N, C-alpha and C positions, 0 to 999 in steps of 0.2 A: 267913413273914418278909416284911416289906415291902421292895420293891426300889425304888431310885431310878432316874433316867433312864439313867445310865451302865450300871447293871446290866441293865436291860431291853434296852438297845441291844446290849450284849455277848451277852446270851442269844439275841437274835434272829439275830445273826451266827453263833453256834455251832450253831443248829438249822437255818439256811437252807442249801439245797443250792447256792445261788449263791456262797457263800463260797469254795469251791475254785476256781471259775471266775474270781472277782475276783483271787485271789492269783496264779493262773497268768497272767492278763492283765497284772498289775503286774510280774511277773518278766519277761515277754516285752518289755514296754515298756522296762524297765531294761536288758535285754540289747541291745536295738536301739539305745538311746541311747549305751551304751558303745561299741558297734561303729561308729557313725556320727559320734560327736562328734569334731571336729578336736582334735588335741593336738600339743604341741611338747615336745621334750626340754628346751629352755631357752626358755620363753616370754618374749617381750620386753614388759616392763611400761613404759608410757610415763608418766613423771612429769616434766612440764615444770618445769625448774629453771634459774635464771640468777643469776650473780653480777655485781654492779655495783661497779666500782672507781671511787672518788671521791677524787682527789687535791686537797688544799687546802693548798698549801705555807705553812709558818709558823704554822699553827693548832695549838692544843693539843687533846688528846683531848676535853676538855670543850667547846671551841668546835665541833669537828667534830660532836659528838653533838647539840648544841643548834641549831646553825645549818644542818646538813645532814641528819643521820640522822633526827632526830625528824620534821621536816616531810616528808621523803621517805617515811618509814614510813607516815604518815597518808595520803599520796597513793596509794601502791602498795597499801595494804590495801583501798582502794575499788575496785580492778580486779575485774571479774567473774571468778570462778574462782580467785582467789588464796586459798590456804589459810593459809599462814604467811609472815611477813616477819621475817628475822633481820638484825641489824646489829652491827657491831664498829667501834670507833674507836681510832685510833692517832695519834701526833703527825704532823700533816700528811696524814692518809690516813683514809678511811672505806670500809667494805665492807658492802654490803647484799645479802642473799640472798633471792630471791623464789621461793617454791614454790607451784605451782598444784595443783589437785586431780588425783588419779590418773586417767589416761585422756584428758585433754584434749589437743587437737591442739597439737603443739609450735610450728608456724609461726604459727597463729592466736594462741597465747599470746604469742609474741614481738612480733607486730604490735601487740597491745594494750599491751604493755610500752613499746615505742618510742613509740607514739602518746601515751601518758600522760606519758612523760618530756618529749617535745617540747612538749606543751601546758603543762607546769608549770616549764619551765626559767627563766622570768622570776622565779620565787619563790626560786631558788637564790642564795646569797650571791656577791658579786663575787670573782673569782679562781678560781671553780670551773668547769672546762670540762665539756663533755658527757661523761657517764660512759662508761667502757669496759664493754660488756656481754659477758659470756662465758657461753655456755650450758654446762650440765652434764647429761650423759646417763648411763644405766645402764652404758654401755661405759666410762665414765671411772672405774669402780671396779675396782681391781686384783684379779686372782684369785690372785696370788702375791706374798707379801712376805717377804723374808729380812732378818734383823737380825744385824749383825756387832758383836761386842763382845769385850773381853778380849784374851787373847794377848799382854799386855804392850805393845800398840800404843796410841798416843794417837789423838786425833780426826783429825789430819791423815793419819796412816798408814792408819787404817781407811778414810778417805775414798778414798785411792788404791786400796786393795784393792777397795772397792765400785765404783769407776769401771771397774776391769778386769772385774768381774762384770757390770756393765751392758753392756759391749761384747759379752761372750759371749752374754748373754740377748737382746740386740737382733738377733743373727744367727739366732735361732730362727724357724721359720715361724709365721705367724699372730700375731706379736707386733708391735703398732703402736708402742708407746712404753715406755720404761723410765726411771724417775726414781730419783734418789739423794737422800735427805734426811738431815740430821744431819752431825755432824763439821765439820771445817774444810776447805773446798775450797781448791785451789791458787790463789794470787793473786800477782801481781807488784806489790809495794807500793813507792811512791816517797816517801821521807821527806825533805822539803826542809830545807835548812840556811839559816835566816834570814840569818846573817852572810855566807855565800857569795853568797846572792841579792843582798844589798845591795852586796857588793863588785863584782859584775859588772853591777849595775843591771838585773836581770831580775826581773820580778814572777811570782808563782805562776800567774797566768792565762796568761802566755806559755808556761810549761812545759806546762800542760794542753793548750793549742792545738797546740803542736808535737807532743806525743805523739799526739793525736787525728789530726793530719794524716799522721803517719808510719805509723800502725796501719791502713793501708788496702791493699787489693789490687784492681786493676782490669784489665780485658781491653783490650789495646791493638789487637787485631785478629787476623786469621787469614791463613794463606797455605797454598798447596798444594805439596807436595813428595813425590815418589815415590808418587803415588796416595794420599797421606794429607793430611788437613787438620790443620795444626799451629796450636794456639791460643797466642798470645803474650800474656803478662801483664806488667804493670808494677807494681813495688812488691811488698811482702810484709808479712804481719802480724808484729808483734813477738812472737817466740816465747819469749824467756827474758830474764833480767836483763841479759845482755850486750848484747842488741839495744836494750834501753831505755837503758842507760848510754851507748850510742854515738849517740843521737839528738842532732843538732846544734841548739842553741838560738839561737846568734848567732855573729858573727865580730867579734873585738875585736883591733885592732892586728895583723891578719894571722893570728891564731890562732883556732882553733875553740873555742867554748864549748859543751860537751856536758853532758848530764844528769849524768854522773858528777862534774862539777866543782861542782855546786850541790846535789847530793842523794845520799842513800844508797839504793840499789836492793836490795830483798830479794825473793827468789824462794822461796816456801814456802807453808805453810798460812796461811789467813786468821787474823786476830786472833780470840781466843776471846770469844764473846758470852754463853755460858751455861756457868757453872762447876759445874753439877750433872752428874749422870750423863746422858751424851748419846750413846747408841749410834747407829750408822749403819744406816739401813734402805734396802734396795733394793726398790722397788715395781715389780714386773714384770707384764707381761701386757697389759692393755688390749686385749683381742682385737678384731680388726677385725670390724665388724658384717657379717653376710652379707646 
C-alpha cells in the first residue's frame, strides 16, 4: 500500500528510538513552565477606557449628534490604539466612550486623548465647553449587586431601604464605594405660587438665590479649651421642609416674607420619571486595588 508524506512521517516516529526521549523532554519543559510561570489569583487586565461628557445647553438630540458627536467620533477614531468609539445623545447633552486596545498603557492613552481634544476644540460648535473626561477601570465594575422589589413598597420606600443597605455595606472592609440606582430618591421640592409671588413682588430667581445662600455651612475658626481644639462653624445645611419654609426672602412693612408665604414645600420622594417596573438596585463592592 502506498503511503503519503504524513504516513511515512508517523511511521518514522513510531520506529525511532528518539521518540520517547522527545516526549520526555516535552513533558519536562511543560512541567518547568508551569512551575516557573508567574500567576495571579485575580489578574489585572488593563483596558484603557474613558467617558467624555459634552454639555450643549438648549440643543436637541439631533443637533447634539450632528454638531458634536459625529465630528468627535471621526476625530477620536483616528487616535492610534483606539479600538471602539461609542456615543449617546440626549437633550442638551452628549456622551462619548473611547475604548483602547487591551494592554495599552493608561496614562499614555489619556495623554493622546487630551492632546487630540485640545487640537480639535476649534472645530466644536459655540457653547460647548471642554468636555469632562472620566476614566473607567476594571475596578469600577461591581462584584456584588442586590435588587430590591415587591413587599408592597413603592419606589420611594424601596429607595429608603436601599439607602440603609448602602450605609451598612459601606462600613465593610475593602469596600470603596456603594451606589444606589432606581426608585425615587428623597428630595425637598419647592412649588412656587405665581399669585403669591406677584403679591409680594418677588421673582423666582430671588427665591432660588436665597435658598442657595442659606444652604451652606462654613468654618468660622477654631479655639483651644481644656487641651482640646474646638471647631466653630457658621450656618447649617437645610435639612427638611421646615428649614426651607423658614428661609427669609425679604422684609415688607416690618414683616418677614418667608418661603412658606410664596410656595408650598414638599419633603418626600422625587417625581416619577419612569412608569414601568423600576426595582431599586444596590451596586456594592468596587474593591480597592492593591
